[in-house]
Every structure is written in structure tokens, then in C-alpha cells.
C-alpha positions in Angstrom: 8.7 83.6 116.2 5.8 85.7 115.3 5.6 86.6 111.6 5.2 90.3 111.1 2.5 91.5 108.7 3.8 95.1 108.8 5.5 96.5 105.6 6.8 99.8 104.6 6.2 101.2 101.1 8.4 104.0 99.6 7.6 105.9 96.4 9.1 108.8 94.6 7.1 109.4 91.4 7.8 110.9 88.0 6.9 114.3 89.3 9.8 114.2 91.8 7.8 116.1 94.4 9.1 114.1 97.3 9.1 110.7 99.1 5.9 109.1 100.4 6.4 106.5 103.0 3.6 104.3 104.4 3.2 101.7 107.0 0.8 98.9 106.0 -0.7 96.0 107.9 -1.5 92.9 105.8 -2.7 90.7 108.7 -6.4 91.1 107.9 -8.6 90.2 105.0 -8.0 93.7 103.5 -4.8 95.7 103.6 -4.8 98.5 106.2 -2.7 101.7 106.1 -1.4 102.6 109.6 0.8 105.6 109.0 2.1 107.9 106.3 4.8 110.6 106.1 5.9 112.8 103.2 9.4 114.2 102.9 10.4 116.8 100.2 13.4 115.8 98.2 16.4 118.1 98.6 16.8 120.4 95.6 20.1 119.1 94.5 18.9 115.5 94.5 15.7 116.4 92.7 17.8 118.2 90.0 20.2 115.2 89.7 17.4 112.7 89.3 15.7 114.9 86.8 18.8 115.4 84.7 19.4 111.6 84.6 16.4 111.3 82.4 18.5 112.6 79.5 21.8 111.5 78.1 24.8 113.5 79.4 28.4 113.1 80.5 29.4 110.8 83.3 25.9 109.3 83.7 27.0 106.1 85.5 28.9 107.9 88.2 26.2 110.5 88.7 23.5 107.8 88.8 25.4 105.8 91.4 25.8 108.9 93.6 22.2 109.9 93.2 21.1 106.3 94.2 23.2 106.5 97.4 21.6 109.9 98.2 18.1 108.7 97.5 18.7 105.6 99.8 19.8 108.0 102.6 16.7 110.1 102.0 14.6 106.9 102.0 16.1 105.8 105.3 15.3 109.1 106.9 11.7 108.8 105.7 11.5 105.3 107.2 12.9 106.5 110.5 10.4 109.3 110.7 7.6 106.9 109.8 8.5 104.4 112.5 8.7 107.2 115.1 5.3 108.4 114.1 3.9 104.8 114.5 5.9 104.3 117.7 7.4 101.0 116.5 10.9 99.7 115.9 12.6 98.3 112.8 12.4 94.7 114.2 8.6 94.9 113.8 8.8 95.5 110.1 8.9 92.4 107.8 10.2 94.3 104.7 10.4 97.6 102.9 9.2 97.9 99.3 11.4 100.5 97.6 10.7 101.3 94.0 13.5 103.8 93.4 13.3 106.6 90.8 12.7 105.7 87.2 15.1 107.6 84.9 14.8 105.5 81.8 11.9 103.2 80.7 12.5 101.4 77.5 10.7 98.0 77.5 10.9 97.9 73.7 14.7 97.7 74.2 14.4 95.2 77.1 15.2 97.4 80.0 14.0 99.8 82.6 16.2 101.8 85.0 15.3 102.8 88.5 18.0 104.8 90.4 18.2 103.2 93.9 20.6 101.7 96.4 18.6 99.0 98.2 21.6 97.4 99.8 22.4 100.8 101.4 18.8 101.2 102.5 18.9 97.7 104.1 22.1 98.6 105.9 20.8 102.0 107.2 17.4 100.7 108.4 18.2 97.2 109.5 15.2 96.0 107.6 14.9 93.7 104.6 14.4 95.6 101.4 12.6 94.4 98.3 13.4 96.4 95.1 13.7 96.1 91.3 10.0 95.3 90.8 9.8 95.9 87.0 12.7 94.1 85.4 11.3 90.5 85.7 8.1 91.5 83.9 10.2 93.1 81.1 12.3 89.9 80.9 9.1 88.0 80.4 8.2 90.2 77.4 6.1 92.7 79.4 6.1 96.4 79.7 7.1 96.3 83.4 4.3 98.9 84.0 1.9 99.8 85.3 2.2 97.6 88.3 -0.4 99.2 90.5 -3.5 97.7 88.8 -3.2 94.5 90.8 -3.1 96.5 94.0 -6.0 98.6 92.9 -8.0 95.4 92.4 -7.1 94.4 96.0 -8.3 97.6 97.6 -10.7 99.4 95.3 -12.8 96.8 93.5 -16.5 97.3 94.1 -19.9 95.9 93.2 -19.9 97.9 89.9 -17.2 98.4 87.2 -14.9 101.2 88.1 -11.9 103.1 86.7 -9.0 104.1 88.9 -6.8 106.9 87.6 -3.4 107.6 89.0 -2.2 111.1 88.0 1.5 111.4 88.8 4.0 112.7 86.3 2.5 110.1 84.0 -1.2 109.2 84.1 -2.4 105.6 84.1 -5.8 104.0 84.1 -6.9 100.8 85.8 -10.2 99.2 84.5 -11.7 97.2 87.4 -14.5 94.9 86.5 -17.3 94.4 89.0 -16.4 92.2 92.0 -17.0 88.6 91.2 -16.8 89.2 87.4 -14.7 86.9 85.3 -13.5 89.8 83.2 -9.8 90.6 83.6 -8.4 93.7 85.2 -6.9 96.0 82.6 -4.5 98.9 82.9 -2.0 101.0 81.0 -0.2 104.4 80.9 -2.4 106.8 79.0 0.1 109.7 78.7 1.2 112.8 80.6 -0.2 113.5 84.0 1.6 116.4 85.8 4.9 116.1 83.9 4.3 118.8 81.3 2.1 121.0 83.6 4.9 121.0 86.2 7.6 121.7 83.7 5.8 124.7 82.2 5.1 126.1 85.7 8.8 125.7 86.7 9.9 127.5 83.5 7.5 130.4 83.7 6.5 131.0 87.3 9.5 129.5 89.1 7.3 127.0 91.0 7.7 123.2 90.9 4.0 122.8 90.3 0.8 124.7 89.5 -0.7 124.5 93.0 -4.4 123.7 92.8 -4.2 124.6 89.1 -4.6 128.2 89.9 -2.3 129.5 87.2 -4.0 127.3 84.5 -7.4 128.7 85.7 -6.2 132.2 84.6 -5.6 131.1 81.0 -7.8 130.0 78.1 -7.6 126.6 76.3 -6.2 127.0 72.7 -8.0 124.6 70.4 -5.2 124.5 67.8 -2.5 123.7 70.3 -4.7 121.1 72.0 -5.3 119.3 68.7 -1.6 119.3 68.0 -0.9 117.8 71.4 -3.6 115.1 71.0 -2.1 114.1 67.6 0.7 112.2 69.4 0.7 108.6 67.9 1.2 107.1 71.4 -2.4 107.8 72.2 -3.8 105.6 69.4 -1.7 102.6 70.5 -3.7 99.8 72.1 -2.7 98.4 75.5 -0.5 96.9 76.8 1.6 100.1 76.7 3.7 102.2 79.1 5.5 105.5 78.8 7.5 108.1 80.8 9.8 111.1 80.5 11.6 109.2 77.6 8.7 110.4 75.4 6.8 113.1 77.3 9.4 115.7 78.3 10.2 119.4 77.7 11.8 118.6 74.3 8.5 116.9 73.1 6.6 120.0 74.3 9.0 122.4 72.6 8.4 120.6 69.4 4.7 121.0 69.7 5.1 124.7 70.5 7.1 125.6 67.4 5.6 128.6 65.8 2.9 128.9 68.5 2.4 132.4 69.9 0.4 132.1 73.1 0.4 133.7 76.6 2.1 131.3 79.0 -1.1 131.0 81.0 -3.0 129.9 77.9 -0.4 127.2 77.3 -0.8 126.0 80.9 -4.6 126.0 80.6 -4.2 123.9 77.4 -1.8 121.5 79.0 -4.2 120.9 81.9 -7.1 120.3 79.5 -4.8 118.0 77.5 -4.1 115.8 80.5 -7.9 115.6 81.3 -8.8 114.8 77.7 -6.3 112.0 77.3 -7.5 110.4 80.5 -11.2 110.7 79.7 -10.6 109.3 76.2 -8.8 106.3 77.6 -11.6 105.6 80.0 -14.3 105.9 77.4 -12.4 103.6 75.0 -11.3 100.9 77.5 -13.6 101.1 80.5 -16.9 102.5 79.0 -19.0 100.7 81.6 -17.3 102.4 84.6 -19.9 103.5 87.1 -17.5 105.9 88.8 -13.9 107.1 88.6 -11.4 107.3 91.5 -8.4 109.6 91.2 -5.1 109.2 93.1 -1.7 110.8 92.8 -0.8 114.4 93.0 -3.1 115.4 90.2 -6.1 114.7 92.5 -5.2 118.0 94.2 -5.2 120.1 91.1 -8.6 121.6 91.2 -8.6 122.9 87.6 -7.5 119.5 86.3 -10.2 117.7 88.4 -12.9 120.1 87.1 -11.8 119.4 83.5 -11.8 115.6 84.2 -15.3 115.8 85.7 -16.6 117.8 82.7 -15.1 115.2 80.3 -16.4 112.2 82.2 -19.9 113.4 83.1 -22.3 112.0 84.2 -19.9 109.5 85.9 -18.9 110.8 89.3 -15.1 111.6 89.6 -13.7 111.6 93.2 -10.4 111.3 95.0 -9.5 107.9 96.2 -10.0 109.0 99.8 -13.7 108.4 99.2 -12.7 104.7 99.0 -10.5 104.8 102.1 -7.0 105.6 100.8 -5.8 109.2 100.4 -4.6 110.0 96.9 -1.0 110.8 98.0 -0.7 107.4 99.8 -1.8 105.0 97.1 1.4 104.4 95.2 3.6 103.9 98.3 0.8 101.6 99.6 1.0 99.6 96.3 4.8 99.0 96.8 4.3 97.9 100.3 1.8 95.4 98.9 4.2 94.3 96.1 6.9 93.7 98.8 4.4 91.6 100.7 3.6 89.6 97.6 7.3 89.0 96.9 7.9 87.8 100.5 4.9 85.5 100.3 6.2 84.0 97.1 3.2 85.2 95.0 3.3 86.5 91.4 2.2 90.1 91.4 2.1 91.2 87.7 -1.0 91.0 85.6 -0.1 89.7 82.1 -3.3 91.2 80.7 -1.9 94.6 81.8 1.8 94.4 81.0 1.8 91.9 78.1 4.2 89.5 79.9 4.2 85.9 78.8 2.7 84.9 82.2 2.6 85.6 85.9 5.9 86.4 87.6 7.2 87.0 91.1 8.4 90.6 91.0 11.3 92.0 93.0 14.7 91.2 94.4 15.5 90.8 98.1 18.3 92.8 99.9 18.5 91.3 103.4 19.1 93.4 106.4 
């Protein structure tokens, strides 16, 4: 039998903006992305997943139902992807399905991704690899970020580079120059779009500040910015990871106590805050970076990208499409790669990134 080198990667990020599905070919020396589709999450599912980030009644039942609904949405995305690529399920070796993180507490020994991988395998007729984070946490690691190993596989260049993913949470990968003996580093720096999106939803009724246009109408408030930057998480050294468990609307409300600002000015300040946190992390942990690649939804926020360029000058800041992978495709591509690493029997965590006691094979198989 011919062994397939085709894998599907699925991702719904912290921003809950939808499902990205990619078809990746790992037959060659470098991974190649063959197709991509994006499907918006149904409003009721998006709300259910968002609410599961916080304690409330009947959580176990609601999480199980949301997992089944998410698996059905994943299966529809896979079907659309295969139609677009004009191939059948039998040609796919496996699907990498991360699920939706609703709790991330490595200090307590657990992380929770809402998912129903057995249902996904049943609906698609394709092997599914899921539960990528828990083995790293069992080995004493943070279980995140997992993308730096993939970033090294596709974005490493002749000069040191920083790769920034701006999803709901932002994370930085510090890539040494190709051939260097220095390790790849990476960590969650703090909020990406999570607070920007929450504020837009509350005040303009939109799930995001498209292109950062609303933020561009406001002015940055230095006092509020200083209060936001005073969060102790930012001073912690890597390895570290975070999520909505810390950076959420309640955290923001606490910072806004007694603040009297126009909502547009708060949005401008939140956007500047995200850029400042990322730039400070790069300056501290990858000061030799020759350039900065940005992926994730934040790469499409013009105001945020302008602020990041201002903070990081004279280093060039560009979307990851300049290195061959569109920003919205990177994370799903990473989970296709992680599924391939699992199937191949390879360890795929980086202990220098997560703090795990050693390299581990990440994931669990749900056969078709």
C-alpha cells in the first residue's frame, strides 16, 4: 500500500472567529500547503465555547454537547476542504484536531480542550490525532506554545528571526539562524486580540475591530496603558503560557475601575498594549532578530501592525505570507504537522519552550 503524506489540520483559536482547515503534504523536504478553507462558527456554538471559559452551572454536560457540535462543524470543514482539493477521505493519512481550549492551568496539572475526536473520526472516516497538550503537561511542561517547533520547520532562515502569532493570545517564537546550535525559544507573551475583540463586541456590537479602524479613531491613554502593563505575568521568564483564564473581561474591568475614557480611547490603548507587550518580549528574548514575521488574525489589524512596526523599528515586520504561508493558515498547518509527527512516532514538543522534563510524543489517536 502507498503511504499517504497528506494530512488535514484543524484549528479554532482563542478568538473563536471560526474554523481554519488546511490540507498539507509532507512528502517533500519541506511541508507544502495544498488547500485551505475557513468556516465561521455558528453563533450559538461560539457563545457556548466562550461561556465555558468561566465557571457556571452544568459545565460537564454543556462541554460535552459543545464538543459534539464542534466535531460536527469540524467534519463539515473537512468535507469542504476535500471537495476543494478534489480528493477523497481515503487519501488522507490523519487529521490533527486541536479542539477549543476553555481552561489552561498547567500549574494545576491540566489543560482542557473541548473536542469530540471519536465523533470526528466517525463522521469523516479518517484517523484523528487530538489531545496534543496533556502529555507535555504530564512531563512538567506548560503544554504551550506548541507551534515553535513547526515555526522552526518552515520559517527558519539564514538570520535570527522572531515569529509572532497574534490570535486571542499572542506568542513569540525566537528562531536562531539556520545551522546555529542555539535552541528555539517560545512563550505566550500575553493578550493578542482577546481584549480588543471583547471591547469591540461590548461597544460596537462587532466580534472584532476590523482592520483596527475603530482603534484608529481613538487616542492612547498613557495612564491606562501603564496600568495594563503592570500585570505581573509580563515580568515572568519563560517557560510560560496563558489564556482566557487570566486575560479576560473581568481582568480588564478591574483595570478600568475609576477610569473615565471614551470607548474609542480604550480600544486604541488596548491595541497599543498588545503591540507593546509583543515588542518588549522580542526585545528581551530575541534581541538579535533580523526581522519579524506575524501570523494569526492580528496580522490583519492594520492599526495593530502599525503600532508593532513603530515599536520594533528598524526591524522589518511583515505578515507570514512573505515567507510562504498566509497568516490565517499557520496554526492549522502546525496541527497538521503535529499529527504527522505523532503518526511518525516523533517527539514534537520543545522542552526549552514548554519546560517539560524531556521530549515527548504529543497526541492521542482516534482511529477511523
